[in-house]
Every structure is written in C-alpha cells, then in structure tokens.
C-alpha positions as CSV (number, residue, x, y, z in Angstrom):
1,L,72.8,-13.6,101.8
2,E,72.5,-12.1,99.2
3,H,69.3,-12.9,96.8
4,R,70.1,-13.1,93.1
5,G,67.6,-15.5,91.1
6,P,65.5,-18.2,91.4
7,I,67.9,-21.6,93.3
8,A,68.0,-24.9,91.0
9,A,66.9,-27.1,94.5
10,D,63.5,-28.1,95.6
11,I,61.8,-26.4,97.9
12,H,59.4,-28.0,100.9
13,M,57.2,-26.6,103.8
14,I,55.8,-28.3,106.1
15,A,52.4,-26.5,106.6
16,S,50.0,-26.5,109.6
17,K,46.7,-28.8,108.6
18,F,44.9,-25.2,109.7
19,A,46.8,-23.0,106.9
20,N,44.5,-22.3,104.2
21,I,46.7,-22.2,100.6
22,T,44.4,-20.1,97.9
23,L,44.5,-21.0,94.8
24,D,46.7,-17.8,93.9
25,G,48.9,-18.8,96.3
26,R,47.8,-17.0,99.3
27,L,48.5,-18.7,103.1
28,D,45.4,-17.6,104.7
29,R,44.2,-18.4,108.0
30,P,40.5,-17.2,108.8
31,N,40.4,-19.2,111.6
32,L,43.0,-17.2,112.8
33,L,41.0,-13.7,112.1
34,T,42.6,-12.2,115.7
35,E,46.1,-13.1,115.1
36,D,48.4,-10.2,113.2
37,T,49.5,-12.4,109.7
38,S,51.2,-9.5,108.4
39,H,54.5,-11.3,108.8
40,M,53.1,-14.0,106.9
41,I,54.3,-14.8,102.9
42,G,52.4,-16.9,100.7
43,T,53.2,-19.8,98.9
44,K,53.2,-17.9,95.6
45,Y,56.7,-15.6,97.0
46,W,58.1,-19.5,97.8
47,R,57.7,-21.0,94.4
48,D,59.2,-17.8,92.5
49,L,62.1,-18.8,94.7
50,T,63.2,-21.9,92.9
51,A,63.8,-23.2,89.4
52,G,62.7,-26.8,90.7
53,S,59.6,-28.3,92.2
54,F,57.8,-27.0,95.1
55,I,56.1,-29.3,96.9
56,I,53.6,-28.4,100.5
57,H,53.2,-31.1,103.3
58,D,50.3,-31.5,105.7
59,G,52.2,-30.7,109.4
60,H,50.9,-32.1,112.0
61,G,49.8,-29.1,115.4
62,N,49.1,-26.0,114.6
63,H,51.6,-23.0,113.8
64,K,52.8,-22.4,117.3
65,Q,52.5,-26.5,118.0
66,M,54.2,-28.3,115.4
67,L,57.4,-28.4,117.4
68,E,55.9,-29.5,120.7
69,P,55.9,-32.5,121.9
70,G,52.7,-34.9,120.2
71,F,53.6,-33.0,116.8
72,V,57.2,-32.4,116.6
73,D,58.0,-36.2,116.2
74,Q,55.0,-36.8,113.5
75,N,57.0,-33.4,111.9
76,A,60.2,-35.1,112.2
77,A,59.4,-37.5,110.4
78,I,58.1,-35.9,107.1
79,I,61.3,-34.3,107.6
80,N,63.2,-37.3,107.3
81,K,61.4,-38.5,104.5
82,I,61.9,-35.7,102.5
83,I,65.7,-36.3,103.4
84,F,66.2,-39.5,102.9
85,D,63.2,-41.0,100.3
86,K,64.1,-41.4,96.6
87,D,60.9,-39.4,95.8
88,P,58.8,-37.1,98.3
89,H,57.4,-36.4,95.7
90,A,55.3,-39.5,95.4
91,N,53.6,-39.9,99.1
92,N,53.2,-36.2,100.5
93,Q,52.1,-36.3,104.0
C-alpha cells in the first residue's frame, strides 16, 4: 500500500468515550497514564488523509472492550448507521 495524498472519501472514527480528543486533534488519554500510548496516532493525522469529512463517533466501552460482548453490538450499530444512513453526519452517536 502506497500513500499518495488525501483520499476522496469520508473517514469515520469510532472512538472510546474514555478517549479525550484535544482541540489540536491529538488523542489524549490522561486516565490511562500507566498505558504505553506511544503507538497512538492523533486525529489530526486522520483529518489530513482525506479530502472528505472526518467524523468522530462516540463508541461504547473503553478501547479494549469495544469488540467484546456487551459493547460490540452497540458499536456495530454505529457502523450500520454509517453505512446505511443517507446522512451519517446528521445524528452522530
């Protein structure tokens, strides 16, 4: 895969409600200070990769729980809304 500039599509991020997104687009998680966050890429990076819209949706559960029972169905519903709704920006979760 070779990156050659912004894509012509919207990017939807489903973020844990426990993630804090700063005004400058960084993903900040002060409640997890003991976790190694060096791998995390801020949201500004994603915004710069699209000529379309960048939309952040509030996911369910913390980052590690998002695909576990009790949370996965709620997060899958967000994905279905993104895919099947005519205007997924209208009512973000």
